[in-house]
C-alpha positions in Angstrom: -2.5 18.7 20.9 -3.0 21.5 23.4 -6.3 23.3 23.7 -4.8 26.6 22.4 -3.4 24.8 19.3 -6.8 23.2 18.7 -8.7 26.5 19.0 -6.3 28.1 16.5 -7.0 25.3 14.1 -10.7 25.6 14.7 -10.5 29.3 14.4 -8.8 29.0 11.0 -11.4 26.4 9.9 -14.2 28.7 11.0 -12.7 31.6 9.1 -12.3 29.5 5.9 -15.8 28.0 6.1 -17.2 31.5 6.8 -15.5 32.8 3.7 -17.0 30.1 1.6 -20.4 30.7 3.1 -20.1 34.4 2.3 -19.4 33.7 -1.3 -22.7 31.9 -1.5 -24.6 34.5 0.6 -25.2 31.8 3.2 -27.8 30.3 0.9 -28.7 26.7 2.0 -29.8 25.9 -1.5 -26.1 26.2 -2.5 -25.1 23.4 -0.1 -23.4 21.2 -2.8 -21.4 24.1 -4.2 -20.4 25.2 -0.6 -19.2 21.6 0.2 -17.3 21.5 -3.1 -15.5 24.7 -2.2 -14.7 23.5 1.3 -13.3 20.3 -0.1 -11.1 22.3 -2.5 -9.7 24.1 0.5 -9.0 21.0 2.6 -9.0 18.2 0.0 -11.6 16.5 2.1 -14.6 17.5 4.3 -13.6 17.7 8.0 -16.4 16.9 10.4 -15.9 20.3 12.1 -16.5 22.1 8.8 -19.7 20.2 8.2 -20.8 21.1 11.7 -20.0 24.8 11.0 -22.0 24.7 7.7 -24.9 23.2 9.5 -24.9 25.8 12.3 -24.3 28.8 10.0 -26.9 27.8 7.4 -29.5 26.7 10.0 -29.9 23.2 8.5 -29.7 19.9 10.3 -26.3 18.3 10.5 -27.9 15.1 9.2 -28.9 16.9 6.0 -25.3 18.2 5.5 -23.9 14.6 6.1 -26.6 13.2 3.8 -25.4 15.4 0.9 -21.7 14.9 1.7 -22.1 11.1 1.7 -24.5 10.9 -1.3 -21.9 12.2 -3.8 -18.9 10.0 -4.3 -16.8 13.1 -5.2 -16.9 14.2 -1.5 -14.6 12.6 1.0 -15.1 12.5 4.7 -11.6 11.2 5.2 -8.3 13.0 4.7 -6.9 12.3 1.2 -3.4 12.5 -0.2 -2.1 15.5 -2.0 -2.6 13.6 -5.3 -5.8 11.7 -5.9 -5.5 8.8 -8.3 -8.6 7.3 -9.9 -8.3 4.1 -11.9 -11.2 3.4 -14.2 -12.5 -0.2 -14.0 -15.4 0.2 -16.4 -16.0 -2.5 -19.0 -13.9 -1.0 -21.8 -11.0 -0.2 -19.4 -11.3 -3.6 -17.6 -11.0 -5.6 -20.8 -8.0 -3.5 -21.9 -6.0 -4.3 -18.8 -7.1 -1.9 -16.0 -6.8 -4.5 -13.3 -3.1 -5.0 -14.1 -2.6 -1.2 -14.0 -4.4 -1.0 -10.6 -2.1 -3.9 -9.3 1.0 -2.0 -10.5 -0.1 1.2 -8.8 -0.8 -0.7 -5.6 2.7 -2.3 -5.7 4.4 1.0 -6.5 2.6 3.0 -3.7 2.1 0.2 -1.2 -1.6 1.0 -0.8 -5.0 -0.4 -1.9 -8.1 1.5 -3.2 -9.5 3.7 -0.4 -6.1 4.2 1.2 -3.5 7.0 1.4 0.3 6.6 1.3 2.1 7.2 4.6 3.8 10.3 3.3 0.3 11.8 2.5 1.2 12.2 -1.1 -1.2 9.8 -2.9 -4.7 8.5 -2.4 -6.0 5.7 -4.6 -9.6 5.2 -5.7 -11.4 3.1 -8.3 -14.3 4.3 -10.4 -16.8 2.4 -12.5 -16.5 4.6 -15.7 -15.1 8.0 -16.5 -16.7 8.2 -19.9 -13.4 8.1 -21.8 -13.8 4.5 -23.1 -12.0 5.1 -26.4 -8.9 6.1 -24.3 -9.0 3.0 -22.0 -7.5 2.0 -19.9 -7.6 5.4 -18.1 -6.0 6.6 -15.0 -6.9 10.1 -13.7 -4.4 11.9 -11.4 -5.7 15.2 -10.0 -8.1 15.6 -12.8 -5.5 14.9 -15.5 -6.5 12.0 -17.8 -3.8 9.5 -18.8 -5.2 7.3 -21.5 -4.0 4.0 -23.0 -2.2 3.3 -19.8 0.1 0.3 -19.4 1.6 -1.2 -16.3 5.0 0.0 -17.6 3.9 3.7 -17.7 2.7 3.6 -14.0 6.0 4.4 -12.5 6.6 7.3 -15.0 3.2 8.9 -14.2 3.7 8.5 -10.4 7.2 10.0 -10.6 5.9 13.0 -12.5 3.5 13.8 -9.6 6.1 13.1 -7.0 8.5 15.5 -8.6 6.0 18.2 -8.7 6.0 18.1 -4.9 9.4 16.8 -4.0 11.7 18.0 -6.7 13.9 16.0 -9.1 15.1 13.7 -6.4 11.7 12.1 -5.9 11.6 8.3 -6.2 8.4 6.2 -6.3 8.4 2.5 -5.4 
């Protein structure tokens, strides 16, 4: 990437981060909310954004990274357009969550912590989502899909692929 293209990207990043900081009056006590808004913008927290936050708020970069790594909801790596969480809590586990996770892995060709090559899906596991009565539960982009079965995995993934790619989308 050329220097001019990089600076355009950094300029855009700086503008977006600046806009988020302005919404919170550049108040360092609002760091978690600031990072949440930046993550909404990028779907992850780029290192350059964290550096900008540190500089603009006058707080050590180590503190910004500490907050960003403390909360599991924050990601320091790029994530796919659609974020899939598979609950592996006790209730979901005994109702078949491991089989559902295996089916998602087969369909997408990724394991937890990975992203599909087309940047469409990221897969994560969680210990409990607090919806035990609905277990097993899969959450895609904040939408809860309860009483999941391995047979429903393809249907759910296809739904989210179609939203992005149109009716021709095919998963797996």
